[in-house]
N, CA, C and O atoms as a GROMACS GRO file, in nm:
protein
  320
    1UNK      N    1   5.637   4.864  11.048
    1UNK     CA    2   5.652   4.872  10.904
    1UNK      C    3   5.561   4.983  10.853
    1UNK      O    4   5.441   4.984  10.881
    2UNK      N    5   5.619   5.076  10.779
    2UNK     CA    6   5.546   5.189  10.727
    2UNK      C    7   5.546   5.180  10.576
    2UNK      O    8   5.652   5.160  10.516
    3UNK      N    9   5.431   5.194  10.513
    3UNK     CA   10   5.424   5.192  10.368
    3UNK      C   11   5.398   5.333  10.319
    3UNK      O   12   5.296   5.394  10.351
    4UNK      N   13   5.493   5.385  10.241
    4UNK     CA   14   5.484   5.522  10.190
    4UNK      C   15   5.497   5.517  10.039
    4UNK      O   16   5.590   5.454   9.987
    5UNK      N   17   5.405   5.583   9.965
    5UNK     CA   18   5.421   5.583   9.820
    5UNK      C   19   5.549   5.655   9.778
    5UNK      O   20   5.568   5.770   9.817
    6UNK      N   21   5.639   5.592   9.699
    6UNK     CA   22   5.761   5.659   9.646
    6UNK      C   23   5.800   5.629   9.500
    6UNK      O   24   5.875   5.715   9.455
    7UNK      N   25   5.766   5.516   9.402
    7UNK     CA   26   5.812   5.499   9.258
    7UNK      C   27   5.722   5.409   9.180
    7UNK      O   28   5.670   5.310   9.232
    8UNK      N   29   5.704   5.439   9.060
    8UNK     CA   30   5.610   5.368   8.975
    8UNK      C   31   5.668   5.236   8.927
    8UNK      O   32   5.775   5.232   8.866
    9UNK      N   33   5.596   5.129   8.954
    9UNK     CA   34   5.630   4.994   8.909
    9UNK      C   35   5.768   4.947   8.950
    9UNK      O   36   5.830   4.868   8.879
   10UNK      N   37   5.818   4.993   9.062
   10UNK     CA   38   5.949   4.947   9.108
   10UNK      C   39   5.939   4.829   9.202
   10UNK      O   40   6.038   4.759   9.224
   11UNK      N   41   5.822   4.805   9.259
   11UNK     CA   42   5.810   4.702   9.360
   11UNK      C   43   5.842   4.762   9.495
   11UNK      O   44   5.839   4.884   9.512
   12UNK      N   45   5.872   4.677   9.593
   12UNK     CA   46   5.898   4.726   9.728
   12UNK      C   47   6.045   4.753   9.751
   12UNK      O   48   6.133   4.681   9.704
   13UNK      N   49   6.069   4.860   9.823
   13UNK     CA   50   6.204   4.899   9.864
   13UNK      C   51   6.203   4.896  10.016
   13UNK      O   52   6.124   4.966  10.079
   14UNK      N   53   6.290   4.815  10.077
   14UNK     CA   54   6.294   4.802  10.223
   14UNK      C   55   6.421   4.869  10.274
   14UNK      O   56   6.531   4.840  10.227
   15UNK      N   57   6.403   4.958  10.371
   15UNK     CA   58   6.512   5.039  10.423
   15UNK      C   59   6.517   5.027  10.575
   15UNK      O   60   6.413   5.027  10.641
   16UNK      N   61   6.638   5.017  10.630
   16UNK     CA   62   6.656   5.023  10.775
   16UNK      C   63   6.710   5.162  10.807
   16UNK      O   64   6.814   5.202  10.754
   17UNK      N   65   6.642   5.236  10.892
   17UNK     CA   66   6.683   5.371  10.928
   17UNK      C   67   6.725   5.376  11.074
   17UNK      O   68   6.662   5.315  11.160
   18UNK      N   69   6.832   5.450  11.101
   18UNK     CA   70   6.878   5.473  11.238
   18UNK      C   71   6.817   5.605  11.283
   18UNK      O   72   6.838   5.709  11.220
   19UNK      N   73   6.741   5.601  11.392
   19UNK     CA   74   6.669   5.717  11.443
   19UNK      C   75   6.738   5.766  11.571
   19UNK      O   76   6.765   5.687  11.661
   20UNK      N   77   6.765   5.896  11.579
   20UNK     CA   78   6.832   5.950  11.698
   20UNK      C   79   6.731   5.981  11.808
   20UNK      O   80   6.611   5.955  11.794
   21UNK      N   81   6.781   6.037  11.918
   21UNK     CA   82   6.697   6.066  12.036
   21UNK      C   83   6.588   6.167  12.008
   21UNK      O   84   6.487   6.171  12.080
   22UNK      N   85   6.606   6.251  11.905
   22UNK     CA   86   6.504   6.352  11.874
   22UNK      C   87   6.407   6.305  11.766
   22UNK      O   88   6.318   6.380  11.726
   23UNK      N   89   6.423   6.181  11.718
   23UNK     CA   90   6.332   6.126  11.618
   23UNK      C   91   6.374   6.150  11.474
   23UNK      O   92   6.298   6.118  11.383
   24UNK      N   93   6.492   6.205  11.452
   24UNK     CA   94   6.543   6.232  11.317
   24UNK      C   95   6.623   6.114  11.265
   24UNK      O   96   6.689   6.043  11.342
   25UNK      N   97   6.617   6.094  11.134
   25UNK     CA   98   6.694   5.986  11.070
   25UNK      C   99   6.840   6.030  11.062
   25UNK      O  100   6.871   6.135  11.004
   26UNK      N  101   6.931   5.950  11.119
   26UNK     CA  102   7.074   5.980  11.117
   26UNK      C  103   7.146   5.906  11.005
   26UNK      O  104   7.243   5.957  10.949
   27UNK      N  105   7.099   5.787  10.972
   27UNK     CA  106   7.162   5.705  10.869
   27UNK      C  107   7.059   5.604  10.822
   27UNK      O  108   6.958   5.581  10.889
   28UNK      N  109   7.084   5.545  10.707
   28UNK     CA  110   6.995   5.440  10.657
   28UNK      C  111   7.074   5.346  10.568
   28UNK      O  112   7.182   5.380  10.519
   29UNK      N  113   7.019   5.228  10.547
   29UNK     CA  114   7.074   5.134  10.450
   29UNK      C  115   6.960   5.062  10.382
   29UNK      O  116   6.856   5.034  10.443
   30UNK      N  117   6.980   5.033  10.257
   30UNK     CA  118   6.878   4.962  10.180
   30UNK      C  119   6.895   4.813  10.205
   30UNK      O  120   7.001   4.757  10.178
   31UNK      N  121   6.791   4.751  10.257
   31UNK     CA  122   6.794   4.608  10.287
   31UNK      C  123   6.755   4.527  10.165
   31UNK      O  124   6.817   4.424  10.135
   32UNK      N  125   6.654   4.574  10.094
   32UNK     CA  126   6.603   4.500   9.979
   32UNK      C  127   6.550   4.597   9.876
   32UNK      O  128   6.483   4.695   9.909
   33UNK      N  129   6.582   4.569   9.749
   33UNK     CA  130   6.535   4.653   9.639
   33UNK      C  131   6.506   4.564   9.520
   33UNK      O  132   6.569   4.459   9.505
   34UNK      N  133   6.413   4.604   9.434
   34UNK     CA  134   6.384   4.527   9.313
   34UNK      C  135   6.506   4.520   9.222
   34UNK      O  136   6.595   4.605   9.229
   35UNK      N  137   6.511   4.419   9.137
   35UNK     CA  138   6.624   4.399   9.046
   35UNK      C  139   6.645   4.520   8.955
   35UNK      O  140   6.759   4.552   8.922
   36UNK      N  141   6.537   4.587   8.914
   36UNK     CA  142   6.547   4.700   8.822
   36UNK      C  143   6.553   4.835   8.896
   36UNK      O  144   6.517   4.939   8.840
   37UNK      N  145   6.598   4.833   9.020
   37UNK     CA  146   6.611   4.952   9.103
   37UNK      C  147   6.710   5.050   9.041
   37UNK      O  148   6.822   5.012   9.008
   38UNK      N  149   6.667   5.177   9.024
   38UNK     CA  150   6.753   5.282   8.968
   38UNK      C  151   6.813   5.360   9.084
   38UNK      O  152   6.749   5.450   9.138
   39UNK      N  153   6.933   5.326   9.120
   39UNK     CA  154   6.997   5.376   9.241
   39UNK      C  155   6.997   5.527   9.254
   39UNK      O  156   6.952   5.578   9.357
   40UNK      N  157   7.045   5.601   9.156
   40UNK     CA  158   7.059   5.747   9.168
   40UNK      C  159   6.926   5.819   9.184
   40UNK      O  160   6.911   5.902   9.274
   41UNK      N  161   6.831   5.788   9.098
   41UNK     CA  162   6.702   5.858   9.096
   41UNK      C  163   6.625   5.838   9.226
   41UNK      O  164   6.576   5.934   9.285
   42UNK      N  165   6.613   5.713   9.269
   42UNK     CA  166   6.534   5.682   9.388
   42UNK      C  167   6.611   5.719   9.514
   42UNK      O  168   6.550   5.768   9.610
   43UNK      N  169   6.742   5.698   9.518
   43UNK     CA  170   6.819   5.732   9.638
   43UNK      C  171   6.808   5.879   9.672
   43UNK      O  172   6.795   5.914   9.789
   44UNK      N  173   6.811   5.965   9.572
   44UNK     CA  174   6.797   6.109   9.596
   44UNK      C  175   6.660   6.140   9.656
   44UNK      O  176   6.651   6.216   9.753
   45UNK      N  177   6.554   6.084   9.600
   45UNK     CA  178   6.419   6.107   9.653
   45UNK      C  179   6.405   6.048   9.794
   45UNK      O  180   6.344   6.110   9.882
   46UNK      N  181   6.461   5.930   9.814
   46UNK     CA  182   6.456   5.865   9.944
   46UNK      C  183   6.528   5.949  10.049
   46UNK      O  184   6.475   5.972  10.157
   47UNK      N  185   6.649   5.995  10.018
   47UNK     CA  186   6.724   6.078  10.112
   47UNK      C  187   6.650   6.206  10.146
   47UNK      O  188   6.645   6.246  10.262
   48UNK      N  189   6.592   6.271  10.046
   48UNK     CA  190   6.516   6.394  10.070
   48UNK      C  191   6.397   6.367  10.161
   48UNK      O  192   6.367   6.447  10.249
   49UNK      N  193   6.329   6.256  10.139
   49UNK     CA  194   6.213   6.221  10.222
   49UNK      C  195   6.257   6.193  10.366
   49UNK      O  196   6.192   6.239  10.460
   50UNK      N  197   6.365   6.119  10.382
   50UNK     CA  198   6.410   6.083  10.516
   50UNK      C  199   6.463   6.202  10.594
   50UNK      O  200   6.451   6.206  10.717
   51UNK      N  201   6.521   6.299  10.526
   51UNK     CA  202   6.574   6.419  10.593
   51UNK      C  203   6.462   6.493  10.667
   51UNK      O  204   6.484   6.545  10.776
   52UNK      N  205   6.342   6.497  10.608
   52UNK     CA  206   6.232   6.574  10.665
   52UNK      C  207   6.134   6.490  10.748
   52UNK      O  208   6.035   6.543  10.799
   53UNK      N  209   6.162   6.361  10.762
   53UNK     CA  210   6.074   6.274  10.840
   53UNK      C  211   6.116   6.276  10.986
   53UNK      O  212   6.234   6.267  11.018
   54UNK      N  213   6.018   6.289  11.076
   54UNK     CA  214   6.045   6.286  11.220
   54UNK      C  215   5.961   6.173  11.279
   54UNK      O  216   5.840   6.168  11.260
   55UNK      N  217   6.027   6.083  11.350
   55UNK     CA  218   5.962   5.970  11.415
   55UNK      C  219   5.950   5.994  11.564
   55UNK      O  220   6.021   6.078  11.620
   56UNK      N  221   5.862   5.920  11.628
   56UNK     CA  222   5.860   5.918  11.774
   56UNK      C  223   5.981   5.833  11.814
   56UNK      O  224   5.987   5.716  11.776
   57UNK      N  225   6.076   5.888  11.889
   57UNK     CA  226   6.196   5.812  11.921
   57UNK      C  227   6.168   5.695  12.015
   57UNK      O  228   6.069   5.694  12.089
   58UNK      N  229   6.257   5.598  12.010
   58UNK     CA  230   6.248   5.485  12.103
   58UNK      C  231   6.274   5.539  12.244
   58UNK      O  232   6.338   5.643  12.260
   59UNK      N  233   6.226   5.468  12.345
   59UNK     CA  234   6.249   5.510  12.482
   59UNK      C  235   6.308   5.397  12.565
   59UNK      O  236   6.270   5.280  12.548
   60UNK      N  237   6.399   5.432  12.653
   60UNK     CA  238   6.455   5.337  12.749
   60UNK      C  239   6.438   5.401  12.887
   60UNK      O  240   6.491   5.509  12.913
   61UNK      N  241   6.365   5.334  12.974
   61UNK     CA  242   6.336   5.386  13.107
   61UNK      C  243   6.271   5.524  13.101
   61UNK      O  244   6.298   5.610  13.185
   62UNK      N  245   6.186   5.543  13.000
   62UNK     CA  246   6.111   5.667  12.987
   62UNK      C  247   6.187   5.782  12.922
   62UNK      O  248   6.133   5.892  12.910
   63UNK      N  249   6.311   5.759  12.881
   63UNK     CA  250   6.391   5.865  12.818
   63UNK      C  251   6.414   5.831  12.672
   63UNK      O  252   6.441   5.716  12.639
   64UNK      N  253   6.405   5.930  12.582
   64UNK     CA  254   6.430   5.904  12.440
   64UNK      C  255   6.572   5.851  12.417
   64UNK      O  256   6.667   5.895  12.482
   65UNK      N  257   6.584   5.758  12.326
   65UNK     CA  258   6.713   5.698  12.294
   65UNK      C  259   6.719   5.664  12.146
   65UNK      O  260   6.618   5.670  12.076
   66UNK      N  261   6.837   5.629  12.097
   66UNK     CA  262   6.852   5.588  11.958
   66UNK      C  263   6.775   5.460  11.933
   66UNK      O  264   6.755   5.379  12.023
   67UNK      N  265   6.732   5.443  11.809
   67UNK     CA  266   6.661   5.322  11.772
   67UNK      C  267   6.672   5.298  11.622
   67UNK      O  268   6.737   5.374  11.551
   68UNK      N  269   6.608   5.193  11.575
   68UNK     CA  270   6.607   5.159  11.433
   68UNK      C  271   6.463   5.138  11.389
   68UNK      O  272   6.379   5.091  11.466
   69UNK      N  273   6.436   5.173  11.264
   69UNK     CA  274   6.303   5.152  11.206
   69UNK      C  275   6.321   5.084  11.071
   69UNK      O  276   6.411   5.118  10.994
   70UNK      N  277   6.236   4.987  11.042
   70UNK     CA  278   6.233   4.922  10.912
   70UNK      C  279   6.119   4.985  10.833
   70UNK      O  280   6.004   4.982  10.876
   71UNK      N  281   6.152   5.043  10.718
   71UNK     CA  282   6.054   5.113  10.635
   71UNK      C  283   6.036   5.039  10.504
   71UNK      O  284   6.135   4.994  10.445
   72UNK      N  285   5.914   5.026  10.458
   72UNK     CA  286   5.885   4.964  10.328
   72UNK      C  287   5.821   5.068  10.239
   72UNK      O  288   5.716   5.124  10.272
   73UNK      N  289   5.884   5.093  10.125
   73UNK     CA  290   5.833   5.188  10.026
   73UNK      C  291   5.782   5.110   9.907
   73UNK      O  292   5.846   5.016   9.861
   74UNK      N  293   5.664   5.150   9.858
   74UNK     CA  294   5.609   5.082   9.740
   74UNK      C  295   5.524   5.179   9.660
   74UNK      O  296   5.483   5.283   9.711
   75UNK      N  297   5.498   5.146   9.536
   75UNK     CA  298   5.412   5.225   9.447
   75UNK      C  299   5.458   5.370   9.435
   75UNK      O  300   5.381   5.462   9.460
   76UNK      N  301   5.581   5.388   9.399
   76UNK     CA  302   5.635   5.523   9.386
   76UNK      C  303   5.582   5.587   9.260
   76UNK      O  304   5.580   5.525   9.153
   77UNK      N  305   5.539   5.711   9.271
   77UNK     CA  306   5.485   5.784   9.157
   77UNK      C  307   5.584   5.894   9.120
   77UNK      O  308   5.592   5.998   9.187
   78UNK      N  309   5.661   5.871   9.013
   78UNK     CA  310   5.763   5.967   8.970
   78UNK      C  311   5.711   6.045   8.851
   78UNK      O  312   5.668   5.987   8.751
   79UNK      N  313   5.714   6.177   8.863
   79UNK     CA  314   5.674   6.263   8.751
   79UNK      C  315   5.795   6.341   8.706
   79UNK      O  316   5.876   6.384   8.788
   80UNK      N  317   5.808   6.359   8.577
   80UNK     CA  318   5.926   6.430   8.533
   80UNK      C  319   5.904   6.495   8.408
   80UNK      O  320   5.995   6.561   8.356
   0.00000   0.00000   0.00000
């Protein structure tokens, strides 16, 4: 579980990300979001953040393989 600052007073946003063999996020789904979650504004920021994030990939028998990561975002600071 990784906690990364992403929105002001939104509460926690829990995301499941699919990580490829090179550690890049290939897809994601939102598992849990606060009731007052603003889909468009936060989804754009979330997608931009995930595009540039590189994880250590999962390994099977010592070789990198696809995997999943559960990410928790909280305390997002949005300036506009």
